[in-house]
BALOBA-1460 file (C-alpha; in Angstrom, 3 decimals):
// residues 361
<rec num="1" residu="m" x="-36.277" y="-150.932" z="106.414"/>
<rec num="2" residu="t" x="-36.980" y="-149.139" z="109.698"/>
<rec num="3" residu="g" x="-35.679" y="-145.242" z="110.444"/>
<rec num="4" residu="a" x="-34.551" y="-145.098" z="106.729"/>
<rec num="5" residu="k" x="-35.661" y="-143.387" z="103.483"/>
<rec num="6" residu="t" x="-34.313" y="-145.082" z="100.229"/>
<rec num="7" residu="s" x="-33.840" y="-142.246" z="97.157"/>
<rec num="8" residu="t" x="-33.251" y="-143.585" z="93.592"/>
<rec num="9" residu="v" x="-30.935" y="-141.331" z="91.117"/>
<rec num="10" residu="l" x="-28.785" y="-142.676" z="88.121"/>
<rec num="11" residu="f" x="-25.417" y="-141.067" z="86.996"/>
<rec num="12" residu="a" x="-24.185" y="-142.068" z="83.406"/>
<rec num="13" residu="g" x="-27.122" y="-144.711" z="83.493"/>
<rec num="14" residu="h" x="-26.695" y="-146.872" z="86.226"/>
<rec num="15" residu="r" x="-29.308" y="-146.883" z="89.078"/>
<rec num="16" residu="f" x="-28.690" y="-145.734" z="92.552"/>
<rec num="17" residu="q" x="-30.650" y="-146.763" z="95.509"/>
<rec num="18" residu="v" x="-29.183" y="-144.764" z="98.240"/>
<rec num="19" residu="v" x="-31.277" y="-145.633" z="101.833"/>
<rec num="20" residu="t" x="-30.423" y="-143.107" z="104.404"/>
<rec num="21" residu="d" x="-30.675" y="-142.656" z="108.138"/>
<rec num="22" residu="v" x="-33.961" y="-140.389" z="107.977"/>
<rec num="23" residu="t" x="-32.277" y="-138.124" z="110.455"/>
<rec num="24" residu="f" x="-29.378" y="-137.833" z="107.625"/>
<rec num="25" residu="d" x="-31.785" y="-137.573" z="105.304"/>
<rec num="26" residu="a" x="-32.160" y="-134.034" z="104.442"/>
<rec num="27" residu="a" x="-28.099" y="-133.270" z="104.097"/>
<rec num="28" residu="q" x="-26.947" y="-136.310" z="102.505"/>
<rec num="29" residu="e" x="-30.097" y="-136.325" z="99.971"/>
<rec num="30" residu="r" x="-29.424" y="-131.609" z="99.142"/>
<rec num="31" residu="y" x="-25.604" y="-132.839" z="98.771"/>
<rec num="32" residu="l" x="-27.017" y="-136.155" z="96.441"/>
<rec num="33" residu="r" x="-29.276" y="-133.406" z="94.422"/>
<rec num="34" residu="a" x="-26.520" y="-131.442" z="93.739"/>
<rec num="35" residu="f" x="-24.704" y="-133.564" z="91.501"/>
<rec num="36" residu="v" x="-27.319" y="-135.158" z="89.833"/>
<rec num="37" residu="p" x="-27.620" y="-133.783" z="85.559"/>
<rec num="38" residu="e" x="-30.916" y="-131.809" z="85.257"/>
<rec num="39" residu="f" x="-31.200" y="-132.452" z="81.456"/>
<rec num="40" residu="q" x="-30.283" y="-134.848" z="78.475"/>
<rec num="41" residu="l" x="-29.479" y="-137.824" z="80.517"/>
<rec num="42" residu="a" x="-27.825" y="-141.111" z="79.580"/>
<rec num="43" residu="p" x="-30.184" y="-144.181" z="78.749"/>
<rec num="44" residu="p" x="-30.227" y="-146.864" z="81.950"/>
<rec num="45" residu="c" x="-27.944" y="-149.625" z="81.724"/>
<rec num="46" residu="g" x="-29.912" y="-152.328" z="83.360"/>
<rec num="47" residu="e" x="-27.582" y="-152.038" z="86.271"/>
<rec num="48" residu="e" x="-28.205" y="-151.029" z="89.905"/>
<rec num="49" residu="t" x="-26.320" y="-150.723" z="92.847"/>
<rec num="50" residu="t" x="-27.475" y="-150.312" z="96.451"/>
<rec num="51" residu="v" x="-25.801" y="-148.106" z="98.806"/>
<rec num="52" residu="r" x="-26.366" y="-148.159" z="102.762"/>
<rec num="53" residu="v" x="-25.594" y="-144.778" z="104.380"/>
<rec num="54" residu="r" x="-25.547" y="-145.347" z="108.100"/>
<rec num="55" residu="h" x="-25.184" y="-143.584" z="111.163"/>
<rec num="56" residu="d" x="-24.866" y="-145.995" z="114.531"/>
<rec num="57" residu="a" x="-22.402" y="-145.071" z="117.366"/>
<rec num="58" residu="d" x="-22.665" y="-148.616" z="118.985"/>
<rec num="59" residu="c" x="-22.113" y="-150.480" z="115.022"/>
<rec num="60" residu="f" x="-19.320" y="-148.000" z="113.939"/>
<rec num="61" residu="q" x="-17.552" y="-148.570" z="117.717"/>
<rec num="62" residu="d" x="-18.176" y="-152.225" z="116.836"/>
<rec num="63" residu="r" x="-16.937" y="-152.302" z="113.350"/>
<rec num="64" residu="m" x="-13.882" y="-150.393" z="114.117"/>
<rec num="65" residu="a" x="-12.687" y="-151.949" z="116.802"/>
<rec num="66" residu="r" x="-13.186" y="-155.759" z="114.581"/>
<rec num="67" residu="v" x="-11.706" y="-154.073" z="111.209"/>
<rec num="68" residu="g" x="-8.468" y="-153.054" z="113.521"/>
<rec num="69" residu="g" x="-8.003" y="-155.970" z="115.095"/>
<rec num="70" residu="a" x="-7.818" y="-158.011" z="111.969"/>
<rec num="71" residu="p" x="-5.724" y="-159.024" z="109.495"/>
<rec num="72" residu="s" x="-5.492" y="-156.513" z="106.715"/>
<rec num="73" residu="l" x="-3.553" y="-155.101" z="103.949"/>
<rec num="74" residu="t" x="-2.699" y="-151.828" z="102.975"/>
<rec num="75" residu="v" x="-4.589" y="-150.434" z="99.899"/>
<rec num="76" residu="v" x="-4.575" y="-147.270" z="97.342"/>
<rec num="77" residu="p" x="-7.317" y="-147.505" z="95.743"/>
<rec num="78" residu="f" x="-7.460" y="-143.737" z="95.686"/>
<rec num="79" residu="r" x="-4.152" y="-141.258" z="94.625"/>
<rec num="80" residu="g" x="-2.793" y="-140.472" z="98.216"/>
<rec num="81" residu="e" x="-5.144" y="-142.139" z="100.197"/>
<rec num="82" residu="p" x="-4.283" y="-145.030" z="102.095"/>
<rec num="83" residu="y" x="-6.912" y="-147.557" z="102.979"/>
<rec num="84" residu="r" x="-6.513" y="-150.859" z="105.482"/>
<rec num="85" residu="s" x="-8.722" y="-153.680" z="103.586"/>
<rec num="86" residu="c" x="-10.075" y="-157.031" z="105.657"/>
<rec num="87" residu="q" x="-12.990" y="-159.058" z="105.473"/>
<rec num="88" residu="l" x="-15.199" y="-159.839" z="108.337"/>
<rec num="89" residu="d" x="-17.730" y="-162.559" z="107.685"/>
<rec num="90" residu="q" x="-17.724" y="-162.516" z="104.340"/>
<rec num="91" residu="i" x="-17.848" y="-158.212" z="103.796"/>
<rec num="92" residu="t" x="-14.700" y="-156.297" z="102.632"/>
<rec num="93" residu="w" x="-14.251" y="-153.570" z="104.928"/>
<rec num="94" residu="w" x="-12.094" y="-149.842" z="104.545"/>
<rec num="95" residu="q" x="-10.701" y="-148.067" z="107.325"/>
<rec num="96" residu="p" x="-9.121" y="-144.925" z="106.986"/>
<rec num="97" residu="g" x="-5.016" y="-145.390" z="107.118"/>
<rec num="98" residu="p" x="-3.791" y="-144.503" z="110.573"/>
<rec num="99" residu="d" x="-0.725" y="-142.811" z="108.521"/>
<rec num="100" residu="t" x="-3.200" y="-140.629" z="106.124"/>
<rec num="101" residu="h" x="-4.992" y="-137.114" z="106.289"/>
<rec num="102" residu="l" x="-8.546" y="-138.673" z="106.015"/>
<rec num="103" residu="p" x="-10.312" y="-138.597" z="109.574"/>
<rec num="104" residu="q" x="-11.482" y="-141.665" z="111.247"/>
<rec num="105" residu="d" x="-14.929" y="-141.106" z="110.900"/>
<rec num="106" residu="h" x="-15.839" y="-143.553" z="108.334"/>
<rec num="107" residu="l" x="-15.506" y="-146.964" z="106.871"/>
<rec num="108" residu="y" x="-16.295" y="-148.502" z="103.555"/>
<rec num="109" residu="a" x="-17.965" y="-152.201" z="103.351"/>
<rec num="110" residu="r" x="-19.028" y="-154.405" z="100.458"/>
<rec num="111" residu="d" x="-20.409" y="-157.266" z="101.037"/>
<rec num="112" residu="a" x="-20.958" y="-160.726" z="98.350"/>
<rec num="113" residu="a" x="-23.580" y="-159.003" z="96.820"/>
<rec num="114" residu="g" x="-22.183" y="-156.222" z="95.984"/>
<rec num="115" residu="q" x="-24.162" y="-153.674" z="98.460"/>
<rec num="116" residu="l" x="-22.091" y="-151.235" z="99.488"/>
<rec num="117" residu="t" x="-22.358" y="-149.715" z="102.905"/>
<rec num="118" residu="v" x="-20.929" y="-145.885" z="104.381"/>
<rec num="119" residu="l" x="-20.385" y="-146.571" z="108.217"/>
<rec num="120" residu="l" x="-20.431" y="-143.075" z="109.500"/>
<rec num="121" residu="k" x="-19.591" y="-142.156" z="112.713"/>
<rec num="122" residu="p" x="-22.220" y="-139.741" z="114.299"/>
<rec num="123" residu="g" x="-21.621" y="-136.332" z="114.019"/>
<rec num="124" residu="a" x="-18.428" y="-136.447" z="111.016"/>
<rec num="125" residu="e" x="-17.769" y="-133.251" z="109.420"/>
<rec num="126" residu="r" x="-19.426" y="-133.751" z="106.511"/>
<rec num="127" residu="g" x="-20.139" y="-137.138" z="106.696"/>
<rec num="128" residu="e" x="-22.548" y="-136.852" z="103.042"/>
<rec num="129" residu="r" x="-19.352" y="-136.378" z="100.858"/>
<rec num="130" residu="y" x="-18.372" y="-139.833" z="101.401"/>
<rec num="131" residu="l" x="-21.735" y="-141.226" z="99.181"/>
<rec num="132" residu="m" x="-20.106" y="-139.819" z="96.173"/>
<rec num="133" residu="r" x="-16.593" y="-141.526" z="95.990"/>
<rec num="134" residu="a" x="-18.583" y="-144.996" z="95.851"/>
<rec num="135" residu="v" x="-21.278" y="-143.720" z="93.103"/>
<rec num="136" residu="r" x="-17.960" y="-142.463" z="91.392"/>
<rec num="137" residu="e" x="-16.034" y="-145.600" z="91.019"/>
<rec num="138" residu="v" x="-18.999" y="-147.560" z="89.933"/>
<rec num="139" residu="v" x="-20.123" y="-145.030" z="87.318"/>
<rec num="140" residu="l" x="-16.650" y="-145.833" z="86.018"/>
<rec num="141" residu="r" x="-16.497" y="-149.222" z="86.343"/>
<rec num="142" residu="c" x="-20.075" y="-149.877" z="85.097"/>
<rec num="143" residu="a" x="-19.320" y="-147.479" z="81.669"/>
<rec num="144" residu="e" x="-15.850" y="-148.948" z="81.056"/>
<rec num="145" residu="s" x="-17.737" y="-152.256" z="81.013"/>
<rec num="146" residu="r" x="-20.476" y="-151.484" z="78.185"/>
<rec num="147" residu="g" x="-17.421" y="-149.982" z="76.291"/>
<rec num="148" residu="l" x="-17.057" y="-146.500" z="77.204"/>
<rec num="149" residu="t" x="-13.632" y="-144.670" z="77.830"/>
<rec num="150" residu="s" x="-12.893" y="-142.615" z="80.563"/>
<rec num="151" residu="f" x="-10.300" y="-139.265" z="79.778"/>
<rec num="152" residu="h" x="-8.932" y="-136.693" z="82.315"/>
<rec num="153" residu="a" x="-11.192" y="-134.241" z="81.331"/>
<rec num="154" residu="a" x="-13.689" y="-131.785" z="81.688"/>
<rec num="155" residu="a" x="-16.485" y="-131.422" z="78.990"/>
<rec num="156" residu="a" x="-19.271" y="-128.611" z="77.986"/>
<rec num="157" residu="a" x="-22.386" y="-128.218" z="75.867"/>
<rec num="158" residu="l" x="-22.340" y="-125.449" z="73.951"/>
<rec num="159" residu="d" x="-25.501" y="-125.470" z="72.229"/>
<rec num="160" residu="d" x="-25.795" y="-128.744" z="70.730"/>
<rec num="161" residu="h" x="-22.427" y="-129.446" z="70.233"/>
<rec num="162" residu="g" x="-20.099" y="-131.503" z="72.467"/>
<rec num="163" residu="v" x="-16.530" y="-130.059" z="73.773"/>
<rec num="164" residu="l" x="-14.192" y="-132.591" z="75.743"/>
<rec num="165" residu="i" x="-11.358" y="-130.800" z="77.444"/>
<rec num="166" residu="a" x="-8.336" y="-133.191" z="77.811"/>
<rec num="167" residu="g" x="-5.763" y="-132.948" z="79.615"/>
<rec num="168" residu="p" x="-2.939" y="-133.264" z="82.631"/>
<rec num="169" residu="s" x="-3.384" y="-131.839" z="86.004"/>
<rec num="170" residu="r" x="-2.620" y="-127.845" z="85.652"/>
<rec num="171" residu="a" x="-3.206" y="-127.767" z="82.175"/>
<rec num="172" residu="g" x="-6.211" y="-125.229" z="82.519"/>
<rec num="173" residu="k" x="-9.226" y="-127.998" z="81.939"/>
<rec num="174" residu="t" x="-11.092" y="-126.121" z="84.055"/>
<rec num="175" residu="t" x="-9.991" y="-122.446" z="83.079"/>
<rec num="176" residu="v" x="-11.383" y="-123.546" z="79.539"/>
<rec num="177" residu="l" x="-14.452" y="-124.824" z="80.986"/>
<rec num="178" residu="t" x="-15.589" y="-122.112" z="82.956"/>
<rec num="179" residu="a" x="-14.297" y="-119.513" z="80.044"/>
<rec num="180" residu="l" x="-17.171" y="-121.340" z="78.271"/>
<rec num="181" residu="a" x="-19.632" y="-120.722" z="80.971"/>
<rec num="182" residu="a" x="-19.093" y="-117.677" z="81.559"/>
<rec num="183" residu="h" x="-18.593" y="-116.000" z="78.154"/>
<rec num="184" residu="r" x="-21.039" y="-118.675" z="76.163"/>
<rec num="185" residu="g" x="-23.855" y="-120.058" z="79.011"/>
<rec num="186" residu="a" x="-22.117" y="-123.528" z="77.807"/>
<rec num="187" residu="d" x="-23.651" y="-126.035" z="80.095"/>
<rec num="188" residu="l" x="-21.161" y="-127.941" z="82.236"/>
<rec num="189" residu="i" x="-21.014" y="-131.932" z="81.416"/>
<rec num="190" residu="a" x="-18.052" y="-133.524" z="83.425"/>
<rec num="191" residu="s" x="-14.810" y="-131.127" z="85.409"/>
<rec num="192" residu="d" x="-12.559" y="-134.197" z="85.888"/>
<rec num="193" residu="r" x="-13.161" y="-137.203" z="84.694"/>
<rec num="194" residu="a" x="-15.223" y="-137.830" z="81.480"/>
<rec num="195" residu="l" x="-16.782" y="-140.920" z="79.585"/>
<rec num="196" residu="v" x="-16.843" y="-141.171" z="75.397"/>
<rec num="197" residu="t" x="-18.902" y="-143.464" z="73.866"/>
<rec num="198" residu="g" x="-17.310" y="-146.556" z="71.709"/>
<rec num="199" residu="d" x="-17.971" y="-144.918" z="68.492"/>
<rec num="200" residu="a" x="-16.651" y="-141.974" z="69.662"/>
<rec num="201" residu="g" x="-20.120" y="-140.010" z="68.843"/>
<rec num="202" residu="m" x="-21.073" y="-138.762" z="72.498"/>
<rec num="203" residu="v" x="-19.134" y="-137.902" z="75.514"/>
<rec num="204" residu="a" x="-20.685" y="-137.724" z="79.404"/>
<rec num="205" residu="g" x="-20.402" y="-136.702" z="83.030"/>
<rec num="206" residu="v" x="-18.980" y="-138.282" z="85.697"/>
<rec num="207" residu="p" x="-20.177" y="-136.713" z="88.788"/>
<rec num="208" residu="i" x="-17.238" y="-135.235" z="90.199"/>
<rec num="209" residu="s" x="-16.767" y="-131.426" z="92.252"/>
<rec num="210" residu="v" x="-15.385" y="-129.187" z="89.754"/>
<rec num="211" residu="r" x="-12.018" y="-127.146" z="91.515"/>
<rec num="212" residu="i" x="-11.712" y="-124.133" z="90.644"/>
<rec num="213" residu="g" x="-8.629" y="-121.826" z="91.340"/>
<rec num="214" residu="g" x="-7.669" y="-118.447" z="92.448"/>
<rec num="215" residu="g" x="-6.535" y="-116.906" z="89.233"/>
<rec num="216" residu="t" x="-9.589" y="-118.558" z="87.379"/>
<rec num="217" residu="l" x="-11.934" y="-117.116" z="89.811"/>
<rec num="218" residu="s" x="-10.212" y="-113.603" z="89.650"/>
<rec num="219" residu="a" x="-10.453" y="-113.542" z="85.859"/>
<rec num="220" residu="v" x="-14.263" y="-113.727" z="86.274"/>
<rec num="221" residu="a" x="-16.655" y="-110.861" z="87.139"/>
<rec num="222" residu="p" x="-17.802" y="-111.335" z="90.450"/>
<rec num="223" residu="r" x="-21.063" y="-113.681" z="90.437"/>
<rec num="224" residu="a" x="-23.049" y="-115.028" z="93.277"/>
<rec num="225" residu="g" x="-22.475" y="-118.342" z="94.077"/>
<rec num="226" residu="l" x="-18.760" y="-118.105" z="93.357"/>
<rec num="227" residu="p" x="-15.859" y="-118.484" z="96.218"/>
<rec num="228" residu="n" x="-14.052" y="-114.993" z="97.003"/>
<rec num="229" residu="p" x="-10.885" y="-115.458" z="94.648"/>
<rec num="230" residu="h" x="-8.751" y="-113.192" z="97.310"/>
<rec num="231" residu="t" x="-9.192" y="-115.951" z="99.819"/>
<rec num="232" residu="l" x="-6.846" y="-118.465" z="97.347"/>
<rec num="233" residu="p" x="-4.038" y="-118.138" z="95.917"/>
<rec num="234" residu="d" x="-3.882" y="-116.640" z="92.322"/>
<rec num="235" residu="a" x="-0.681" y="-118.742" z="90.773"/>
<rec num="236" residu="f" x="-1.516" y="-120.613" z="87.943"/>
<rec num="237" residu="g" x="-2.028" y="-124.900" z="88.873"/>
<rec num="238" residu="s" x="-1.982" y="-123.935" z="92.961"/>
<rec num="239" residu="s" x="-2.926" y="-127.459" z="94.244"/>
<rec num="240" residu="r" x="-5.345" y="-125.617" z="96.603"/>
<rec num="241" residu="k" x="-8.980" y="-124.300" z="95.186"/>
<rec num="242" residu="a" x="-12.474" y="-124.014" z="95.607"/>
<rec num="243" residu="a" x="-14.681" y="-127.041" z="95.450"/>
<rec num="244" residu="l" x="-17.903" y="-126.465" z="93.577"/>
<rec num="245" residu="t" x="-20.377" y="-129.149" z="93.261"/>
<rec num="246" residu="p" x="-21.961" y="-129.444" z="89.573"/>
<rec num="247" residu="r" x="-25.159" y="-127.970" z="90.341"/>
<rec num="248" residu="e" x="-23.186" y="-124.879" z="92.056"/>
<rec num="249" residu="f" x="-21.035" y="-124.033" z="89.111"/>
<rec num="250" residu="a" x="-23.521" y="-124.224" z="86.768"/>
<rec num="251" residu="c" x="-25.914" y="-122.207" z="88.847"/>
<rec num="252" residu="a" x="-23.221" y="-119.339" z="89.353"/>
<rec num="253" residu="f" x="-22.982" y="-118.965" z="84.700"/>
<rec num="254" residu="s" x="-27.057" y="-119.833" z="84.552"/>
<rec num="255" residu="s" x="-26.217" y="-122.904" z="82.947"/>
<rec num="256" residu="r" x="-27.259" y="-126.252" z="83.512"/>
<rec num="257" residu="v" x="-26.040" y="-129.405" z="84.329"/>
<rec num="258" residu="q" x="-25.938" y="-131.715" z="80.779"/>
<rec num="259" residu="e" x="-25.279" y="-135.493" z="81.226"/>
<rec num="260" residu="m" x="-24.687" y="-135.960" z="77.675"/>
<rec num="261" residu="a" x="-24.214" y="-134.671" z="74.186"/>
<rec num="262" residu="r" x="-22.962" y="-134.883" z="70.850"/>
<rec num="263" residu="l" x="-19.244" y="-134.935" z="70.882"/>
<rec num="264" residu="r" x="-18.091" y="-131.865" z="68.211"/>
<rec num="265" residu="l" x="-14.586" y="-131.122" z="69.540"/>
<rec num="266" residu="v" x="-11.772" y="-131.833" z="71.596"/>
<rec num="267" residu="v" x="-10.000" y="-129.145" z="73.294"/>
<rec num="268" residu="i" x="-6.403" y="-129.749" z="74.784"/>
<rec num="269" residu="p" x="-5.595" y="-126.503" z="76.642"/>
<rec num="270" residu="q" x="-1.905" y="-125.708" z="77.297"/>
<rec num="271" residu="l" x="-1.980" y="-122.938" z="79.522"/>
<rec num="272" residu="r" x="1.325" y="-121.510" z="81.167"/>
<rec num="273" residu="e" x="2.149" y="-119.033" z="84.115"/>
<rec num="274" residu="e" x="3.229" y="-116.038" z="81.521"/>
<rec num="275" residu="d" x="1.418" y="-113.944" z="79.552"/>
<rec num="276" residu="q" x="1.906" y="-115.335" z="75.783"/>
<rec num="277" residu="s" x="-0.634" y="-113.903" z="73.518"/>
<rec num="278" residu="l" x="-3.376" y="-117.041" z="73.075"/>
<rec num="279" residu="s" x="-2.823" y="-119.201" z="69.318"/>
<rec num="280" residu="s" x="-4.777" y="-122.482" z="68.584"/>
<rec num="281" residu="r" x="-4.361" y="-124.745" z="65.653"/>
<rec num="282" residu="v" x="-6.041" y="-128.060" z="65.152"/>
<rec num="283" residu="l" x="-3.369" y="-131.310" z="65.957"/>
<rec num="284" residu="g" x="-2.267" y="-133.827" z="63.033"/>
<rec num="285" residu="a" x="-2.868" y="-137.565" z="63.717"/>
<rec num="286" residu="e" x="0.026" y="-137.882" z="65.733"/>
<rec num="287" residu="q" x="-0.198" y="-135.106" z="67.852"/>
<rec num="288" residu="a" x="-3.419" y="-135.670" z="68.482"/>
<rec num="289" residu="r" x="-3.011" y="-139.474" z="69.510"/>
<rec num="290" residu="t" x="-0.304" y="-138.483" z="71.652"/>
<rec num="291" residu="a" x="-2.225" y="-136.313" z="73.079"/>
<rec num="292" residu="l" x="-5.309" y="-138.476" z="73.606"/>
<rec num="293" residu="a" x="-3.427" y="-141.455" z="74.715"/>
<rec num="294" residu="a" x="-1.716" y="-139.163" z="77.669"/>
<rec num="295" residu="a" x="-5.296" y="-137.976" z="78.850"/>
<rec num="296" residu="c" x="-6.877" y="-141.854" z="78.382"/>
<rec num="297" residu="c" x="-8.028" y="-143.243" z="82.150"/>
<rec num="298" residu="t" x="-8.996" y="-146.522" z="80.953"/>
<rec num="299" residu="p" x="-7.871" y="-148.661" z="82.330"/>
<rec num="300" residu="y" x="-4.784" y="-146.816" z="84.036"/>
<rec num="301" residu="d" x="-6.528" y="-143.916" z="86.181"/>
<rec num="302" residu="e" x="-3.640" y="-141.959" z="87.702"/>
<rec num="303" residu="d" x="-6.767" y="-141.446" z="90.539"/>
<rec num="304" residu="w" x="-8.488" y="-144.193" z="91.130"/>
<rec num="305" residu="r" x="-5.268" y="-146.601" z="91.155"/>
<rec num="306" residu="e" x="-7.519" y="-150.064" z="91.457"/>
<rec num="307" residu="p" x="-10.981" y="-151.022" z="91.704"/>
<rec num="308" residu="w" x="-12.663" y="-150.733" z="94.905"/>
<rec num="309" residu="f" x="-16.535" y="-150.906" z="95.102"/>
<rec num="310" residu="a" x="-16.729" y="-152.371" z="91.916"/>
<rec num="311" residu="v" x="-15.294" y="-155.226" z="90.792"/>
<rec num="312" residu="r" x="-13.930" y="-155.255" z="87.247"/>
<rec num="313" residu="t" x="-15.541" y="-157.112" z="84.490"/>
<rec num="314" residu="r" x="-13.213" y="-157.025" z="81.833"/>
<rec num="315" residu="p" x="-9.621" y="-157.919" z="81.096"/>
<rec num="316" residu="v" x="-7.453" y="-154.750" z="81.193"/>
<rec num="317" residu="e" x="-6.047" y="-156.604" z="77.917"/>
<rec num="318" residu="d" x="-9.262" y="-155.698" z="76.689"/>
<rec num="319" residu="l" x="-9.951" y="-152.284" z="78.237"/>
<rec num="320" residu="a" x="-6.757" y="-151.304" z="77.020"/>
<rec num="321" residu="c" x="-7.652" y="-152.097" z="73.153"/>
<rec num="322" residu="q" x="-10.634" y="-150.667" z="73.603"/>
<rec num="323" residu="a" x="-9.247" y="-147.291" z="74.736"/>
<rec num="324" residu="a" x="-6.511" y="-147.519" z="71.981"/>
<rec num="325" residu="a" x="-9.619" y="-147.934" z="69.014"/>
<rec num="326" residu="l" x="-11.365" y="-144.945" z="70.637"/>
<rec num="327" residu="i" x="-9.313" y="-142.935" z="70.201"/>
<rec num="328" residu="e" x="-8.403" y="-143.782" z="66.586"/>
<rec num="329" residu="r" x="-11.750" y="-143.469" z="66.202"/>
<rec num="330" residu="l" x="-11.668" y="-139.647" z="68.065"/>
<rec num="331" residu="i" x="-8.899" y="-138.598" z="65.900"/>
<rec num="332" residu="a" x="-10.590" y="-139.798" z="62.433"/>
<rec num="333" residu="t" x="-13.905" y="-138.300" z="63.394"/>
<rec num="334" residu="v" x="-13.487" y="-135.325" z="65.612"/>
<rec num="335" residu="p" x="-11.276" y="-132.166" z="64.984"/>
<rec num="336" residu="v" x="-8.400" y="-132.058" z="68.119"/>
<rec num="337" residu="l" x="-8.040" y="-128.289" z="68.452"/>
<rec num="338" residu="a" x="-4.881" y="-127.127" z="71.058"/>
<rec num="339" residu="i" x="-4.664" y="-124.133" z="72.503"/>
<rec num="340" residu="r" x="-2.049" y="-121.880" z="73.961"/>
<rec num="341" residu="a" x="-1.760" y="-119.287" z="75.891"/>
<rec num="342" residu="g" x="-0.008" y="-117.385" z="79.029"/>
<rec num="343" residu="v" x="-2.786" y="-117.208" z="81.699"/>
<rec num="344" residu="h" x="-1.631" y="-113.103" z="82.603"/>
<rec num="345" residu="s" x="-2.940" y="-112.161" z="78.099"/>
<rec num="346" residu="p" x="-5.398" y="-109.976" z="78.177"/>
<rec num="347" residu="d" x="-9.028" y="-111.062" z="78.498"/>
<rec num="348" residu="l" x="-7.977" y="-114.500" z="78.391"/>
<rec num="349" residu="l" x="-11.555" y="-116.194" z="79.488"/>
<rec num="350" residu="e" x="-12.850" y="-114.343" z="76.581"/>
<rec num="351" residu="r" x="-10.863" y="-115.214" z="73.925"/>
<rec num="352" residu="i" x="-10.856" y="-118.668" z="74.571"/>
<rec num="353" residu="a" x="-14.765" y="-119.076" z="74.710"/>
<rec num="354" residu="d" x="-14.407" y="-117.390" z="71.154"/>
<rec num="355" residu="t" x="-12.039" y="-119.434" z="70.167"/>
<rec num="356" residu="v" x="-13.674" y="-122.905" z="70.863"/>
<rec num="357" residu="a" x="-17.563" y="-121.278" z="70.044"/>
<rec num="358" residu="g" x="-15.650" y="-120.036" z="66.266"/>
<rec num="359" residu="r" x="-15.085" y="-124.074" z="65.546"/>
<rec num="360" residu="f" x="-18.820" y="-124.395" z="65.430"/>
<rec num="361" residu="p" x="-21.571" y="-123.010" z="62.457"/>
């Protein structure tokens, strides 16, 4: 392909061929590699997806005009981000909706063979970020079709022990993740979506940025690579957070990005905007089942509302049964530890790290 360069990367075992304009390749490659795990990689699944990232002013203007004039449906494949979807010459196109906060500087496309295109307006601000949306969707769909179940969860590797940190938004997942990285040198596996194998034996990551709040940052000793906490609200649970790539987060704590680990512990954080002392307890079967079901994203994900770049290959009912069976295996084989604390309690991060590490030999 003239004027283009191809990179090959694997996420959760799925192979991606990323074809990028030579003039944009350095920025795209740098951003892409910031998400690629460094070791303990998942075994290849045998599937491959090609994604073309293209900058072309004339093509972008033409496609925007054609998509804008074609019959379309408004869809919300990702929470809070409406797109207009239409068919042109057997290709499905997605354009940011007119009443969205998303800039009108990109289009997504999927052809009949499943090849994906990210068409960028030249000069799109940080246009390299749009590729990862397609990658994440494909990773999630491919994983669930292979029998893995996704959770709204962070995950870390403490030595050889994989820890799944599951819970809803603002539960404190990133705070626990940061505590383990800062005080135990834990490797990063996942920040917001994690995958668990069907036998409940392994946890794997999905390539998503780490969003970290000002309160958590202020509890960490100053480190190169971390944002200044004073530029962010320090209220626990604030929606305004700093975003770090996985490599940036791991590098700040002199750790690494690991893709898989043997699952040894599930942590359910219950952090609150108060100064309550830290307490922990292993949940009984019924409470563990309720907590895990609430955090489970297969087949219904609060963010990825519907299949987008990758069509589901299995019925929703089948996936729901898969998830329910996996939760039962988790309860039977892995301790589920609830950690309750007020975010203003002294030495919170260190005490969280000690509590989690104390579960292992």
